[in-house]
C-alpha positions as CSV (number, residue, x, y, z in Angstrom):
1,M,-36.5,-44.8,44.9
2,R,-35.9,-43.9,41.5
3,F,-38.1,-41.3,39.8
4,D,-37.3,-42.4,35.9
5,T,-40.6,-42.0,34.5
6,A,-42.3,-39.2,32.2
7,I,-46.0,-39.5,30.7
8,F,-47.5,-37.3,28.7
9,Y,-51.5,-37.3,27.8
10,D,-52.8,-36.6,24.8
11,I,-56.5,-35.6,25.9
12,E,-57.7,-34.5,22.2
13,N,-56.5,-38.3,21.4
14,L,-58.5,-39.6,24.3
15,L,-61.4,-37.2,23.7
16,G,-61.7,-38.4,20.2
17,G,-60.7,-34.4,18.6
18,Y,-62.8,-31.1,19.7
19,N,-66.2,-32.2,18.8
20,F,-66.4,-34.7,22.2
21,S,-69.7,-36.0,23.8
22,E,-70.6,-35.3,27.5
23,D,-71.1,-38.9,27.7
24,I,-67.1,-39.4,26.3
25,M,-66.1,-36.7,29.0
26,R,-68.0,-38.5,31.8
27,N,-66.7,-41.8,31.6
28,L,-63.1,-40.9,30.7
29,S,-60.7,-41.3,33.8
30,L,-57.1,-40.4,33.8
31,K,-56.9,-42.5,37.0
32,E,-57.8,-45.8,35.9
33,I,-55.7,-44.7,32.8
34,L,-52.5,-44.5,35.1
35,N,-53.7,-47.5,37.4
36,K,-54.0,-49.4,33.7
37,I,-50.0,-48.2,33.0
38,R,-48.9,-49.3,36.7
39,Q,-50.2,-52.7,36.6
40,T,-48.4,-53.0,33.8
41,G,-44.9,-53.3,36.4
42,I,-42.9,-51.5,34.5
43,V,-43.7,-48.1,35.3
44,E,-42.7,-47.1,39.1
45,E,-42.2,-43.5,40.3
46,I,-42.8,-40.5,38.2
47,A,-40.8,-37.8,37.5
48,V,-42.8,-36.2,35.1
49,Q,-46.8,-35.8,34.2
50,R,-48.2,-33.7,31.6
51,A,-51.6,-33.6,29.8
52,Y,-51.9,-31.3,26.8
53,A,-55.5,-29.4,25.7
54,N,-57.5,-26.4,25.8
55,W,-57.8,-25.9,29.7
56,S,-59.8,-23.0,29.0
57,D,-62.3,-24.9,27.4
58,P,-65.8,-25.0,29.8
59,R,-66.4,-28.5,29.3
60,L,-62.9,-29.8,30.7
61,K,-63.4,-28.3,34.0
62,K,-64.0,-31.5,36.2
63,M,-60.9,-33.5,34.3
64,R,-59.1,-30.3,35.8
65,K,-59.7,-30.9,39.0
66,E,-58.7,-35.1,38.5
67,I,-55.3,-33.6,36.8
68,N,-54.7,-31.9,39.8
69,E,-55.4,-34.3,42.3
70,L,-53.3,-36.8,40.5
71,G,-50.1,-34.1,39.8
72,I,-50.2,-33.5,36.6
73,E,-49.1,-30.2,34.6
74,P,-51.9,-29.3,32.4
75,I,-50.5,-27.9,29.4
76,Q,-52.3,-25.3,27.6
77,V,-52.6,-26.1,23.6
78,F,-54.5,-22.9,22.5
79,G,-55.6,-24.9,19.2
80,F,-57.3,-27.4,20.5
81,S,-60.6,-26.0,20.1
82,N,-60.2,-24.7,16.5
83,H,-60.1,-27.5,14.6
84,K,-56.1,-27.8,14.6
85,K,-56.0,-31.1,15.8
86,N,-52.4,-31.7,15.4
87,A,-51.6,-28.6,17.8
88,A,-51.6,-31.0,21.0
89,D,-48.9,-33.5,19.2
90,I,-46.9,-31.2,17.9
91,Q,-46.3,-29.6,21.4
92,L,-46.2,-32.9,23.2
93,A,-43.4,-34.5,20.6
94,V,-41.3,-31.2,20.9
95,E,-40.9,-31.3,24.8
96,A,-41.1,-35.0,25.2
97,V,-37.3,-35.0,22.7
98,D,-36.4,-32.1,25.0
99,I,-37.1,-33.5,28.2
100,A,-35.3,-36.8,26.6
101,Y,-32.5,-34.5,26.2
102,I,-32.3,-32.3,29.3
103,R,-33.5,-35.1,31.5
104,P,-31.5,-38.5,30.9
105,A,-32.0,-39.9,34.3
106,L,-35.3,-40.4,33.1
107,K,-35.5,-44.0,31.2
108,K,-39.0,-44.1,30.6
109,F,-41.6,-42.3,28.6
110,V,-45.4,-43.5,28.1
111,I,-47.3,-41.7,25.4
112,V,-51.0,-41.8,26.4
113,S,-52.2,-41.4,22.2
114,G,-53.3,-43.6,19.4
115,D,-52.1,-41.3,17.1
116,G,-49.7,-42.8,14.3
117,G,-47.5,-39.5,14.0
118,F,-46.2,-40.2,17.7
119,A,-44.2,-43.2,16.1
120,S,-41.4,-41.0,14.9
121,L,-41.4,-39.9,18.5
122,A,-41.3,-43.4,19.8
123,K,-37.9,-43.8,17.4
124,K,-36.1,-40.2,18.7
125,L,-36.9,-41.7,22.2
126,H,-35.2,-44.6,21.2
127,E,-32.1,-42.9,20.0
128,F,-31.7,-41.3,23.3
129,G,-31.4,-44.9,24.8
130,K,-35.8,-44.3,26.1
131,T,-38.3,-47.4,26.3
132,V,-41.0,-46.1,25.7
133,I,-44.5,-46.9,26.8
134,G,-47.9,-46.4,24.3
135,C,-51.4,-46.7,26.0
136,A,-54.3,-45.5,24.3
137,Y,-57.5,-47.0,22.6
138,D,-57.8,-50.7,21.4
139,D,-59.5,-50.0,18.7
140,A,-58.6,-46.6,17.7
141,T,-54.6,-47.5,17.9
142,N,-52.3,-46.2,14.8
143,N,-50.6,-50.1,14.2
144,V,-47.2,-48.5,13.0
145,F,-47.2,-46.5,16.6
146,R,-48.1,-49.2,18.5
147,S,-45.5,-51.4,16.8
148,V,-42.4,-49.5,17.8
149,C,-43.5,-48.8,21.7
150,D,-41.9,-51.2,23.5
151,V,-44.8,-52.2,25.3
152,F,-47.8,-51.2,24.6
153,V,-50.8,-50.6,27.2
154,E,-54.7,-51.6,26.0
155,I,-57.7,-49.4,27.2
156,H,-60.9,-49.4,26.8
157,G,-62.8,-47.0,24.6
158,F,-66.2,-46.0,25.9
159,E,-68.5,-47.8,23.9
160,E,-66.7,-51.0,26.0
161,D,-68.2,-49.5,28.8
162,N,-70.0,-52.3,30.5
163,T,-72.5,-49.9,32.3
164,F,-75.5,-49.3,30.6
165,N,-78.0,-46.0,31.2
166,I,-79.9,-44.9,28.0
167,T,-78.8,-41.2,27.5
168,N,-79.0,-40.2,23.7
169,P,-81.8,-39.1,22.2
170,Q,-81.5,-41.4,19.3
171,A,-80.9,-44.2,21.3
172,K,-84.3,-43.5,23.5
173,E,-86.2,-43.1,20.5
174,L,-85.0,-46.9,19.5
175,A,-86.1,-47.5,22.7
176,R,-89.7,-46.9,22.4
177,S,-90.0,-48.6,19.2
178,I,-88.2,-52.3,20.3
179,E,-88.4,-54.4,23.1
180,P,-85.0,-55.8,24.7
181,L,-84.8,-59.4,23.9
182,E,-82.7,-62.1,25.3
183,I,-80.3,-64.0,22.5
184,N,-80.4,-67.7,22.5
185,S,-78.3,-68.5,19.4
186,T,-75.5,-66.9,17.2
187,E,-78.3,-67.0,14.0
188,E,-80.7,-65.0,16.5
189,F,-77.8,-62.5,17.6
190,I,-77.1,-61.8,14.4
191,D,-80.8,-61.1,13.0
192,R,-81.7,-58.9,16.0
193,S,-78.1,-57.0,15.3
194,K,-78.9,-56.4,11.3
195,N,-82.6,-55.1,12.4
196,I,-81.1,-52.4,15.0
197,I,-78.6,-51.3,12.4
198,R,-81.5,-51.1,10.0
199,W,-83.7,-48.8,12.5
200,F,-81.4,-46.4,12.2
201,E,-81.4,-46.1,8.1
202,S,-84.9,-46.3,8.2
203,D,-86.0,-43.7,11.0
204,P,-86.2,-40.5,9.8
205,N,-84.6,-38.5,12.2
206,A,-81.9,-41.0,12.9
207,R,-81.3,-41.4,8.7
208,K,-80.8,-37.5,8.5
209,N,-78.4,-37.4,11.5
210,L,-76.4,-40.4,9.6
211,K,-76.4,-38.1,6.4
212,N,-75.3,-34.9,7.8
213,T,-72.9,-36.2,10.3
214,G,-73.1,-39.7,10.9
215,I,-73.7,-41.0,14.7
216,S,-70.8,-41.9,16.8
217,L,-70.6,-45.5,18.0
218,S,-70.7,-44.7,21.6
219,T,-75.0,-44.1,20.4
220,I,-75.0,-47.5,18.4
221,K,-73.5,-49.3,21.4
222,E,-76.2,-48.1,23.5
223,A,-78.5,-49.1,21.1
224,F,-77.4,-52.2,21.0
225,T,-76.9,-52.9,24.8
226,Y,-80.9,-51.9,25.1
227,G,-82.4,-54.4,22.0
228,I,-80.2,-56.8,23.2
229,I,-80.2,-58.0,26.9
230,N,-77.0,-60.1,26.7
231,F,-75.1,-57.9,24.2
232,E,-72.1,-57.3,26.5
233,G,-69.5,-59.6,24.4
234,Q,-71.7,-61.8,22.5
235,H,-69.7,-60.0,19.2
236,R,-66.3,-61.7,20.3
237,K,-68.3,-65.1,19.9
238,L,-68.2,-64.0,16.1
239,G,-64.3,-63.4,16.2
240,F,-64.5,-60.0,16.1
241,N,-63.3,-59.1,19.4
242,K,-64.2,-55.1,19.2
243,F,-67.2,-54.0,18.2
244,I,-66.4,-51.4,15.8
245,E,-65.2,-55.1,13.6
246,F,-68.5,-56.9,14.5
247,L,-70.5,-53.5,13.1
248,Q,-68.5,-53.4,9.7
249,Y,-69.7,-57.2,9.2
250,I,-73.3,-56.5,10.5
251,C,-73.5,-53.4,7.7
252,A,-72.7,-55.7,4.8
253,D,-76.0,-56.1,2.7
254,T,-77.2,-52.7,3.9
255,K,-76.9,-49.0,3.0
256,L,-74.8,-48.2,6.2
257,C,-71.1,-48.4,6.6
258,I,-68.5,-47.2,8.7
259,F,-66.6,-44.5,8.5
260,S,-63.4,-43.7,10.1
261,H,-61.0,-40.4,11.2
262,K,-58.2,-41.4,13.3
263,S,-60.2,-42.3,16.9
264,E,-63.1,-41.1,15.4
265,A,-65.6,-43.6,14.0
266,K,-69.1,-43.2,13.2
267,L,-72.3,-44.8,11.4
268,G,-73.1,-43.1,8.1
269,L,-74.4,-43.5,4.5
270,I,-72.2,-45.4,1.8
271,D,-73.4,-43.0,-0.9
272,N,-72.9,-39.7,1.2
273,P,-69.7,-40.0,2.8
274,L,-68.6,-38.0,5.3
275,P,-66.2,-35.1,5.0
276,G,-62.3,-36.1,6.3
277,F,-63.1,-39.9,7.3
278,T,-62.6,-43.1,5.6
279,A,-64.8,-45.5,4.9
280,L,-64.4,-48.8,6.2
281,P,-64.7,-52.7,4.3
282,N,-67.5,-54.8,5.3
283,L,-66.3,-57.9,6.6
284,E,-66.9,-61.4,7.0
285,L,-67.9,-63.9,9.6
286,R,-64.6,-64.7,11.3
287,K,-63.2,-67.8,12.4
288,I,-64.2,-68.5,15.9
289,H,-61.7,-71.2,16.2
290,S,-58.3,-70.2,14.8
291,I,-55.3,-69.2,16.1
292,E,-55.4,-65.9,15.8
293,N,-58.6,-65.6,17.6
294,Y,-57.4,-67.5,20.7
295,L,-54.8,-65.6,21.2
296,S,-56.8,-62.5,21.1
297,I,-59.0,-64.0,23.7
298,L,-56.0,-65.3,25.6
299,A,-55.1,-61.4,25.9
300,T,-58.5,-59.9,26.2
301,G,-59.9,-59.5,29.9
302,K,-58.9,-61.4,32.8
303,P,-56.4,-63.4,33.8
304,Y,-54.5,-61.5,31.0
305,L,-52.4,-64.4,29.4
306,R,-50.2,-62.9,26.9
307,T,-47.2,-64.8,24.9
308,P,-44.1,-64.0,23.2
309,D,-44.1,-63.8,19.4
310,N,-42.3,-67.3,19.8
311,I,-43.8,-70.3,22.5
312,Q,-39.9,-71.5,22.8
313,E,-39.1,-68.5,24.5
314,M,-42.0,-69.0,27.1
315,R,-40.1,-72.5,27.0
316,A,-36.8,-71.2,27.6
317,V,-38.0,-69.1,30.0
318,T,-39.4,-71.8,32.1
319,S,-36.7,-74.1,32.0
320,C,-34.6,-71.3,33.5
321,L,-36.6,-70.3,36.4
322,A,-36.9,-74.6,36.6
323,E,-32.8,-74.1,37.7
324,I,-31.5,-70.6,38.8
325,D,-31.3,-70.5,42.8
326,L,-33.4,-67.6,42.5
327,K,-37.3,-68.7,43.7
328,E,-38.2,-65.1,45.5
329,G,-37.7,-61.3,44.6
330,N,-39.6,-58.9,42.5
331,L,-40.6,-58.8,39.0
332,G,-37.4,-56.9,37.7
333,D,-35.5,-59.3,39.6
334,F,-36.6,-62.5,38.2
335,I,-36.6,-60.4,34.5
336,E,-32.9,-59.7,35.1
337,T,-31.6,-62.8,36.4
338,I,-33.6,-64.8,33.4
339,K,-32.5,-62.7,31.0
340,F,-28.5,-62.6,32.1
341,R,-28.3,-66.6,32.5
342,L,-29.9,-66.6,28.6
343,N,-27.4,-64.8,27.7
344,E,-29.4,-62.0,26.8
345,T,-30.8,-63.7,24.0
346,I,-34.5,-63.3,24.7
347,S,-36.2,-59.8,25.3
348,S,-36.9,-58.1,28.5
349,E,-40.3,-58.1,27.3
350,S,-40.4,-61.5,26.0
351,I,-39.2,-62.9,29.5
352,K,-41.9,-59.9,31.0
353,L,-45.0,-61.5,29.2
354,S,-44.2,-64.6,30.5
355,L,-43.8,-63.8,33.8
356,L,-47.0,-62.2,33.9
357,S,-48.8,-65.0,32.6
358,F,-47.2,-67.4,35.0
359,I,-48.5,-64.6,37.9
360,A,-51.9,-64.6,36.2
361,V,-52.1,-68.1,36.7
362,G,-51.3,-68.6,39.9
363,I,-47.2,-70.0,39.6
364,F,-46.2,-67.9,42.0
365,E,-47.4,-66.8,45.7
366,Q,-47.4,-62.5,45.3
367,Q,-46.7,-60.5,49.0
368,P,-48.9,-58.6,49.8
369,E,-52.0,-59.6,48.3
370,T,-53.5,-56.1,47.7
371,A,-50.4,-54.1,46.8
372,K,-49.3,-53.2,43.2
373,L,-47.9,-55.7,40.9
374,S,-44.1,-53.7,41.5
375,E,-44.1,-53.6,44.9
376,Q,-44.7,-57.5,46.1
377,T,-42.7,-60.0,46.7
378,L,-42.9,-62.8,44.2
379,R,-42.3,-66.9,45.2
380,L,-42.3,-69.4,43.0
381,K,-44.2,-72.3,44.4
382,D,-42.7,-75.4,45.0
383,E,-44.6,-77.8,42.5
384,F,-43.3,-75.6,39.6
385,N,-39.2,-77.6,39.5
386,S,-39.8,-78.4,35.3
387,S,-40.3,-76.3,32.4
388,E,-43.2,-79.0,32.0
389,A,-45.1,-77.8,35.1
390,F,-44.9,-74.4,34.0
391,I,-46.3,-74.8,30.6
392,S,-48.8,-77.7,31.1
393,T,-50.6,-74.9,33.8
394,F,-50.4,-72.1,31.6
395,K,-52.1,-74.4,29.2
396,K,-54.9,-75.8,31.3
397,A,-55.8,-71.7,32.4
398,A,-55.6,-71.1,28.6
399,I,-58.1,-73.9,27.5
400,Q,-60.1,-72.8,30.1
401,K,-60.2,-69.3,29.5
402,I,-60.8,-69.9,25.8
403,E,-63.7,-72.7,26.4
404,T,-65.2,-70.5,29.0
405,F,-65.3,-67.2,26.9
406,L,-67.0,-69.0,23.5
407,D,-69.2,-71.9,25.4
408,E,-68.3,-74.4,23.3
409,K,-65.1,-76.8,23.6
410,A,-60.9,-75.3,21.9
411,Q,-60.0,-77.6,19.6
412,S,-57.4,-79.8,20.8
413,E,-55.4,-79.1,17.5
414,L,-55.1,-75.4,17.5
415,I,-53.9,-75.8,21.0
416,E,-51.4,-77.5,20.5
417,Q,-50.1,-75.3,17.7
418,I,-50.1,-72.4,19.7
419,F,-48.0,-74.7,22.3
420,E,-45.5,-75.8,19.7
421,A,-45.1,-73.7,16.9
422,P,-43.3,-69.8,16.4
423,Q,-46.7,-67.6,16.9
424,Q,-47.2,-65.5,13.7
425,S,-47.5,-61.8,14.2
C-alpha cells in the first residue's frame, strides 16, 4: 500500500473569499470534493491532507467538524478574515514546496483551488518530479493554472446545484412578482430570461444592491430556477455550458453586466463598476452545432466522454488494446502496459482519458461494481477485438449523449470531424 498523495485545500478560494454567504457554506462539502478527486482513479492512499483557513471564524464551525471526520489537518491562516486574500495562497504554496522537498515518497500533489497564482507552484512541483492535480469550480478556474496541471478535476459551484429552495430575500421578492413558467422553445426561454434579469434592474431594492455591492450569481440562479420551471440545463442548449456565460449573453441590450474578481462573480450596473471587479464582455449567441460545443457536452455530466486532444491517440490506444495479451487488470495495469507497448509515444494522461471513456461506455466489465474505480478489476469484453469495434461503440455513445442533451439530431459531418481529425485545443 503506497501513501503517495498530498492534498491541499484552499478554503478561501472554495468559499469565494472572506465575504461568503451562508448558502455557499451550507452547500460546500469537502467530502464530495474528495470523492470527486478519488473518482479519477489516480489518487489512492493519501498521506497528507491540509486545509487552509481562519478556523477561528465561527462560520466555519460546521466545516471544522467535517475536516476532523475526513482526517484533514486544519492550518490556521490569520489573514483570512481581514481582507488579505493571498494569505492562504502563500502559506499553502510554501508548505507544498517544503513537503515536496523533504518527503520524496510523495508523488502526487492535489491543489484544491482555482487561483491562478498556483500555476507557479505547479511548475515548481514539476521540477521535483511530482504529478500535479488541480481541482476547482468549473466556471471559476484560472486557465493558466488549469493548463499546467497534469490532471484537472472540475467541481460544480453553488450556482450549479440542482436543488432549489428560495432562501434569498431578493429572490423571494421576485417570486412575489412573477408566476413560474414552463418554457417550450428557445425564443420563449430567452424572452423569459431577459424579463427576469430586467426585474433586478427595475426593482428599487434590487437596483440599490446592484449599485452598492452587486448581486451574487447564486441569488440570480435562484431567481431563474424559480421563474423558469424547467430551467436546469436549458442554457447549455444555447451553447453556453456555464451559467455565467449565459448571463453574459442575456445582459446584452440591458444596463446590466457581470463583474468578476478571481472566483467571485456578481451582477451589477454597467455605469457603476464594482470596486476591485472587472466587467466581463457581453457574449453573442453561440452555435449549438460545433465541434467545441459537442466536445463540451461529451465532457459534461455522466457518462463522462473525454477524448485526447488528438483522436489518433485514442485510435492508437484501441489498436494496442486489441493486440495486447492483457485482458484483465486494474486501470494502472492497462495504462502502464499500453504506454510500454507504444514506446511511451503517448502520455499516460491521454491513455487514461481514452480508457476512462471506454469504461464509461461499457467496453470493460468492472468488478466489484460497487468499489471505487481504483479498486476494481477491469475485464475487456470479448467482442472488442479490433480498433474499429472500440471506436464504433464510443461514437454511438457520443452521438446518443449529444442528441439527448440537445434534444435534436447531431450533425454527422461534425461527428466525423471529431473522430477523424486532430482536435484544436
